[in-house]
N, C-alpha and C positions, 0 to 999 in steps of 0.2 A: 137094565143099567150096567150090568156086567161088572160092577165094582163090589168087592166084598165089604168095603167100608160104607158105601152108599146104602147097603142093606140096613144099616143101623141109623140112617139119617132121620127117620121118624122118631127114634128114641132120643137122638141128639136134640131135635126140635122140642120134644117134650121137656128135656132137661133145661133148654133155654127158656121155655115158657115158665117152668116152675121157678127158676131163680129170678126171672123178671117179675113174676107174681109176688114172690117173697120180698123182693126189694120194694115193690109198690106197697104191699101190706105193711112192711116195716115203717116206711116213711109216712104213710097217710092213714093207717088204721091204728097201729100199735104205738106210734110215737107222734109227737107234734111236729111233723115235717123234718125229722132228723135226717141227716145225710145217710144214704144207703150204699155208699161207695164200697164199703168193705165186702158187700155181697158180690158186687161185680168183680172186685179184685180177687176174691177167693175163687171164683169160677173161671178166671181168665186162663189158667194153665190147662184146663179141660178144653177150652175153645182152641187154644194154640195146638194142643195135641191132636184133637179130632180133625180140625181143618188141615193140618199138616199131613196126617195119615190119609185123609181123603185125596189130597193132591198127589201124594206119593203113590197112591193106588191107581189113579187115573192117568197120570203122566208116565209114559213108558221109557223115555230116553234116559239111559244110565247117568249121563252127566247132569241132566236136569233133576233126576232123583237124588243124586249126591248133594246138589245145591239145596234141595228141599230139606234133606236131613240136617245138613250143616246149619242152615238158617233156623231150623226148629230148635236145635240145641242152643244156638246163640240167643234166640228169643226167650227160651226158658231160663237160661242163665241171666239174661238181662232182667227178666221178671223178678228173679230172686234178689239180684243186686238192687233193683229199683225199690222193691218191697223193704229190704233191710236198711238201705243207706240213702236213698234219694227221696222218693215221694211218700213212702210209708204205706201202711195198711189202710189207714182211715181217710186218706186223700184219694181222689180219683186218679188212678195210675195212667195218666194220659200218655206218658212216654212209652210204656209197654203196649198200650192199645194202639198207638201210632205205629210202633214197630210191627205189631201183628198185622195191622191194616196194610202197610207197605208190602209186607211179605205176601199177604193174600192177593194183592193186586198183581204182584210179580208172578206168583204161582198161576194165577188166572191167565196172564199173558203167555206163560210157558205152555199152558194147556191149549190156548187158542193157536199159538204158533205150531204146536205139534199137530193140531187138528187140520190146519191149513196146508201144512207141508207133508202130510202123510201120503202114502201111496194111494192110487186111484181106487183100488179095491176097498180100502177103508173109508173112502169119502163117498161111497155110493149112497149112504144113508143121509137124508136131509138132516142137518144138525138141529133144526128147529123141532124135529121129531124125537130128539134125544133128551132124555131126562138129565143126563150129566151136563149137557150144554146149558140147559135152563138154570140149573143149580149153580154152575160156575159163573154164568152171566150175572145171576143175582148177587153172588158174592163179590164179583168184580165191581159192579156199579154201586152196590151199597157201601163197600169199604172205601172206594175211591171218593164218592160223593160225600159220605158222612165225615170222612177225615178232612176233606177240604172245607166242609162246613164248620167243623170243630176248630180248624186253623183260623178261620175268619169270624169265629163266634162273637168275640167282643165287639167287632165292627157291626155285625148283624144286630146284636141286641141293642147297641147304642143308637143305630139308625131306626130300627123298628123291632120292638121286643117280641112281636108275634112271629116274624118271619123265620127266625132260627128254629124254634120248636116246630113250626109248621113244616119246614123243610125236612127235619129229622123224622117227622111222622110220615111224610110222603115217601122218603127213602125206605123207611121200615115197611110201609104198605107194599111198595114195589118189590122189596126183598121177599116178603112172604107170598106175594102173588106169584112171583116166578118160582118160588119153592113149590107152591101148589101145582103149578103147571108141570113142573118136573116130576112131582109125585104122581100126578094123574097119568103122565106119559109112562112112568115106571110100571104102573098097574097095567096099562094097555100093552106094554112090551111083553109082559109075562102072562097074558091071557092065552090060554090054549085055543087054537082055532077049532071050531066045531065042524065035524064032518057030516 
């Protein structure tokens, strides 16, 4: 993978699994379907920080890296303002999540642009054999599609109450399937050739 931040990707996925499990247990086991938004709100700064560090590590152009740093600071500041003054801790902080999603889609596009415009020597490797490519592609499609779904959620639920949740499950499945491909490729990249 070549990225020092990607080395911690499996730990980050474990973190995501644990907080999503905690949210499900809180809502469906420990309470009578109480909202679990505060768990997602509490973990959002970790998601912002990790994903931003990931893209800062894999995107090499100095101007693009400055953009990533500045938007990360803006996202974290907006998170605090949204938490304190706008949506609050116990409502789903959709404004902060949307800002994160837009940032991640833009960061992904910066990565793809850099990948497509880099020198010929760097492009000799097929991108579909790159763990980073699969992970960034997963992030791009998940955050683009899930954010668009959230934007039209009320329409989806009004027209068919099954389609919205089904779409989010499909997006989640595709996200983790691409993560798995990336992790499998990461292991293959680091295997020592046998002599």
